[in-house]
KOLPA-129633 format. One record per residue: residue number from 0; y, x, z negated of N, C-alpha, C in turn; residue in three letters. Coordinates in steps of 0.1 Angstrom, whole numbers, plus 5000, padded with zeros to 4 digits. Atoms other than C-alpha are relative to their C-alpha. Layout:
<sites>
SITE   pos     nY     nX     nZ    caY    caX    caZ     cY     cX     cZ   code
SITE   NUM      Y      X      Z      Y      X      Z      Y      X      Z    ALA
...
</sites>
This chain:
<sites>
SITE   pos     nY     nX     nZ    caY    caX    caZ     cY     cX     cZ   code
SITE     0   4995   4986   4999   4771   9228   8786   4993   5008   5010    MET
SITE     1   5007   4991   4990   4744   9244   8807   5003   4995   5014    VAL
SITE     2   4997   5004   4987   4753   9222   8836   5013   5006   5005    LYS
SITE     3   4988   4992   4997   4788   9238   8834   4997   5014   5004    ASP
SITE     4   5004   4986   4997   4772   9272   8834   4995   5000   5015    VAL
SITE     5   5005   5000   4986   4753   9263   8866   5011   4998   5010    ALA
SITE     6   4988   5002   4991   4785   9251   8883   5008   5013   5001    ARG
SITE     7   4992   4988   5000   4804   9282   8873   4992   5011   5007    GLN
SITE     8   5008   4990   4994   4775   9304   8884   5001   4999   5015    LEU
SITE     9   4999   5002   4986   4775   9289   8919   5014   5004   5005    VAL
SITE    10   4987   4997   4996   4813   9292   8921   5002   5016   5000    ASP
SITE    11   4999   4985   5001   4813   9329   8910   4993   5007   5011    VAL
SITE    12   5008   4994   4990   4785   9338   8933   5005   4999   5014    VAL
SITE    13   4995   5003   4986   4800   9322   8964   5013   5008   5003    GLU
SITE    14   4988   4993   4998   4834   9337   8959   4997   5015   5001    VAL
SITE    15   5003   4986   5000   4820   9371   8951   4992   5005   5013    THR
SITE    16   5008   4997   4988   4795   9371   8980   5009   5001   5012    ALA
SITE    17   4991   5000   4988   4822   9363   9005   5009   5013   4999    GLU
SITE    18   4992   4988   5002   4844   9392   8991   4991   5013   5003    ARG
SITE    19   5008   4988   4999   4815   9417   8989   4994   5001   5014    LEU
SITE    20   5005   5000   4987   4803   9407   9024   5009   5008   5010    GLY
SITE    21   4991   4992   4992   4834   9425   9038   5000   5015   4996    ARG
SITE    22   5000   4986   5005   4826   9457   9018   4991   5009   5009    LEU
SITE    23   5007   4990   4992   4815   9487   9039   4988   5005   4992    ASP
SITE    24   5013   4996   5006   4779   9497   9032   5001   5014   4994    GLU
SITE    25   4998   4987   5006   4789   9533   9026   5007   5000   4987    SER
SITE    26   4993   5002   5013   4812   9522   8998   4990   4994   4990    VAL
SITE    27   5009   5006   5009   4785   9500   8983   4989   5009   4995    ALA
SITE    28   5011   4991   5003   4760   9529   8983   5006   5012   4992    ARG
SITE    29   4995   4989   5006   4784   9554   8967   4999   4999   4985    THR
SITE    30   5002   4999   5015   4775   9564   8931   5012   5006   4994    LYS
SITE    31   4988   4994   5006   4806   9570   8909   4997   5013   4993    PRO
SITE    32   5004   4988   5007   4786   9597   8891   4984   5000   5001    ALA
SITE    33   5014   5000   4998   4750   9609   8893   4992   4991   4991    PRO
SITE    34   5007   5008   5010   4740   9589   8862   5005   4986   5000    ASP
SITE    35   4994   5014   4999   4759   9557   8872   4995   4993   5012    LYS
SITE    36   5005   5008   4988   4748   9529   8895   5011   4998   5010    TRP
SITE    37   4991   5004   4989   4764   9523   8929   5001   4985   4999    SER
SITE    38   4998   5015   4999   4776   9488   8937   4987   4994   5005    ILE
SITE    39   5012   5005   4995   4744   9483   8956   4989   4999   4989    GLN
SITE    40   5010   4999   5011   4723   9493   8925   5004   4989   4990    GLU
SITE    41   4996   5010   5009   4744   9470   8903   4996   4986   5005    ILE
SITE    42   5004   5013   4994   4738   9441   8927   4984   4999   4999    LEU
SITE    43   5014   5000   5001   4701   9451   8927   4996   4996   4986    GLY
SITE    44   5002   5004   5014   4702   9449   8889   5002   4985   4998    HIS
SITE    45   4997   5015   5001   4717   9414   8892   4989   4992   5007    LEU
SITE    46   5011   5007   4994   4689   9404   8915   4988   5000   4990    VAL
SITE    47   5011   5000   5010   4664   9416   8889   5003   4991   4988    ASP
SITE    48   4996   5009   5011   4683   9397   8862   4997   4986   5004    SER
SITE    49   5003   5014   4996   4681   9365   8883   4985   4997   5000    ALA
SITE    50   5014   5002   4999   4644   9370   8889   4993   4999   4986    VAL
SITE    51   5005   5000   5013   4636   9378   8853   5004   4987   4993    ASN
SITE    52   4995   5012   5007   4657   9349   8840   4994   4987   5007    ASN
SITE    53   5007   5011   4994   4642   9325   8866   4986   4998   4993    HIS
SITE    54   5013   5001   5007   4608   9333   8850   5002   4994   4986    GLN
SITE    55   4998   5005   5014   4622   9328   8815   5004   4985   4999    ARG
SITE    56   4995   5013   5001   4640   9296   8822   4989   4989   5004    PHE
SITE    57   5011   5009   4997   4609   9280   8838   4989   5001   4989    VAL
SITE    58   5011   4999   5010   4583   9294   8814   5003   4994   4986    ARG
SITE    59   4996   5005   5013   4603   9284   8783   4999   4985   4999    ALA
SITE    60   5002   5015   5000   4599   9248   8794   4986   4996   4998    GLN
SITE    61   5015   5003   5000   4561   9251   8793   4994   5004   4987    LEU
SITE    62   5006   4996   5013   4556   9265   8758   5010   4997   4988    VAL
SITE    63   4991   5003   5011   4569   9260   8723   5008   5012   4996    GLU
SITE    64   4992   4987   5003   4580   9297   8720   4996   5010   5011    ARG
SITE    65   5003   4990   4989   4583   9322   8748   5002   5014   4995    LEU
SITE    66   4999   4985   5003   4576   9359   8744   5000   5006   5014    THR
SITE    67   4998   4994   4987   4587   9380   8774   5002   5015   4998    PHE
SITE    68   4999   4986   5002   4584   9417   8779   5014   5005   5002    PRO
SITE    69   4988   4993   4998   4613   9441   8778   5002   5003   5015    LYS
SITE    70   4996   4997   4986   4632   9446   8811   5004   5015   5000    TYR
SITE    71   4997   4986   4999   4632   9483   8819   5009   5002   5012    GLU
SITE    72   4991   5001   4989   4663   9482   8840   5001   5013   5009    GLN
SITE    73   4999   4988   4992   4666   9518   8851   4988   5003   5009    ASP
SITE    74   5012   4998   4992   4630   9520   8862   4999   4989   5011    GLU
SITE    75   5000   5010   4990   4633   9487   8881   5009   5004   5012    TRP
SITE    76   4991   4996   4989   4663   9501   8900   4994   5012   5008    ILE
SITE    77   5006   4988   4994   4645   9534   8907   4988   4996   5009    ARG
SITE    78   5012   5004   4993   4612   9518   8918   5003   4992   5012    LEU
SITE    79   4997   5009   4989   4629   9493   8941   5009   5006   5011    GLN
SITE    80   4992   4993   4990   4652   9518   8958   5012   4991   5006    GLY
SITE    81   4990   5009   4995   4681   9493   8960   5011   5007   5008    TYR
SITE    82   4989   4993   4993   4705   9520   8973   4996   5002   5015    ASN
SITE    83   5004   4999   4986   4684   9521   9005   4998   4987   5007    GLU
SITE    84   5001   5013   4994   4683   9484   9011   5011   4997   5009    SER
SITE    85   4989   5004   4991   4703   9469   9039   5010   4991   4991    PRO
SITE    86   4990   5006   5008   4736   9458   9022   5000   4985   5001    TRP
SITE    87   4999   5014   4997   4739   9424   9038   4988   4992   4995    GLN
SITE    88   5012   5007   5005   4703   9415   9030   4999   4999   4985    GLU
SITE    89   5000   5000   5015   4706   9425   8994   5010   4990   4995    LEU
SITE    90   4990   5010   5004   4738   9405   8991   4996   4986   5001    LEU
SITE    91   5005   5014   4997   4722   9374   9006   4989   4997   4990    GLU
SITE    92   5010   5002   5010   4692   9378   8983   5006   4997   4987    LEU
SITE    93   4994   5003   5012   4714   9379   8953   5007   4987   5000    TRP
SITE    94   4993   5013   4999   4735   9349   8965   4990   4989   4998    ARG
SITE    95   5010   5011   5000   4704   9328   8971   4992   4999   4988    LEU
SITE    96   5007   5000   5013   4686   9338   8940   5008   4993   4989    ALA
SITE    97   4992   5006   5010   4715   9327   8919   5003   4985   5003    ASN
SITE    98   4999   5015   4997   4720   9294   8938   4987   4993   4995    ARG
SITE    99   5013   5006   5004   4683   9287   8931   5000   4999   4985    HIS
SITE   100   5000   5000   5015   4687   9297   8894   5009   4989   4995    LEU
SITE   101   4991   5011   5004   4717   9272   8891   4993   4987   5002    ALA
SITE   102   5008   5012   4998   4694   9245   8906   4990   4998   4989    HIS
SITE   103   5009   5001   5011   4668   9253   8880   5007   4996   4987    VAL
SITE   104   4993   5002   5012   4693   9253   8852   5004   4985   4998    ILE
SITE   105   4996   5014   5001   4706   9218   8859   4988   4990   4998    VAL
SITE   106   5011   5009   5002   4671   9204   8858   4993   5002   4987    ARG
SITE   107   5006   4998   5013   4663   9217   8823   5003   4988   4991    ILE
SITE   108   4997   5011   5010   4660   9187   8799   5006   5006   4988    PRO
SITE   109   4992   4996   5012   4683   9189   8769   4991   5003   4989    ALA
SITE   110   5009   4998   5011   4653   9187   8745   4993   5014   5001    ASP
SITE   111   5007   4987   4998   4640   9220   8760   5010   5012   4996    GLN
SITE   112   4990   4989   5002   4672   9240   8753   4999   5008   4987    LEU
SITE   113   5001   4994   5013   4663   9248   8718   4987   5009   4999    GLY
SITE   114   5012   4991   5000   4630   9266   8728   5004   5014   4996    THR
SITE   115   4998   4986   5004   4629   9300   8711   4994   5009   5010    LEU
SITE   116   5004   4990   4990   4627   9329   8735   5001   5014   4994    CYS
SITE   117   5000   4986   5006   4618   9364   8723   4998   5010   5012    GLU
SITE   118   5001   4990   4990   4625   9392   8748   4999   5013   4992    ILE
SITE   119   5003   4988   5008   4610   9423   8733   5010   5011   5003    GLU
SITE   120   5002   5000   5015   4623   9441   8712   5010   4992   4992    PRO
SITE   121   4989   5007   5006   4651   9417   8704   4996   4988   4992    TYR
SITE   122   5003   5012   5008   4653   9388   8679   5000   4988   5009    GLU
SITE   123   5001   5012   4992   4645   9354   8693   5014   4993   5001    PRO
SITE   124   4988   5008   4997   4673   9333   8708   4995   4987   5007    VAL
SITE   125   5004   5012   4994   4673   9298   8722   5001   5001   5016    THR
SITE   126   4999   5000   4985   4668   9290   8759   5015   4997   5004    LEU
SITE   127   4986   5003   4997   4703   9276   8759   5009   5013   4999    GLU
SITE   128   4992   4987   5002   4717   9310   8746   4997   5008   5012    PHE
SITE   129   5003   4991   4989   4698   9328   8774   5007   4995   5013    LEU
SITE   130   4993   5005   4989   4713   9305   8800   5015   5004   5000    ILE
SITE   131   4985   4996   5001   4749   9310   8787   5002   5015   5001    GLU
SITE   132   4998   4985   4999   4744   9347   8783   4998   5006   5014    ASP
SITE   133   5002   4996   4987   4731   9350   8818   5013   5001   5008    TYR
SITE   134   4988   5000   4993   4765   9341   8832   5010   5011   4994    LEU
SITE   135   4992   4989   5006   4783   9364   8807   4996   5014   5006    VAL
SITE   136   5006   4987   4995   4760   9393   8818   5004   5002   5015    HIS
SITE   137   4997   4999   4986   4766   9386   8855   5015   5003   5002    LEU
SITE   138   4985   4997   4999   4804   9385   8850   5003   5014   4996    GLN
SITE   139   4998   4986   5004   4802   9418   8831   4998   5010   5011    HIS
SITE   140   5004   4991   4989   4785   9435   8860   5009   4999   5012    HIS
SITE   141   4991   5002   4988   4808   9420   8886   5014   5006   4997    LEU
SITE   142   4988   4992   5003   4838   9435   8867   4998   5015   5003    ARG
SITE   143   5004   4986   4996   4820   9469   8872   5002   5002   5015    GLN
SITE   144   4999   4999   4985   4817   9462   8909   5015   5000   5004    VAL
SITE   145   4986   5000   4996   4854   9453   8911   5007   5014   4998    ASP
SITE   146   4994   4987   5003   4863   9486   8895   4996   5011   5011    LYS
SITE   147   5005   4990   4990   4842   9505   8921   5003   4997   5014    GLN
SITE   148   4998   5004   4986   4852   9486   8952   5015   5001   5004    SER
</sites>
């Protein structure tokens, strides 16, 4: 099942990156409301998601139970200033981070997929659940991007 997730991840990312590569940077930086993320900030959030999950997916293979700190998404967006990043560079970073994450996913042994992972403050879930949920999360945010573009 997780190998299917990895294939779907690459497919979704490649199709989306091609489409978003044609998007004007001014559109990507426009916030729909002061308290809402721009397309660029959504993509930055998805970079953060890839980076955090990369750590989770690798570290969960090294321990019997993984405990990982909470992801403070709004603070990460603010501190990294994604809206000021060059659009094409951010897009390529997102694309390559996800291609690498797919590479990591296919290498995870089946006997490691049941490793319990606790991401504070939530209840523990398996590594397999985190992998499957990663794709669901990514697709959720890409639908937001579609609405704004």
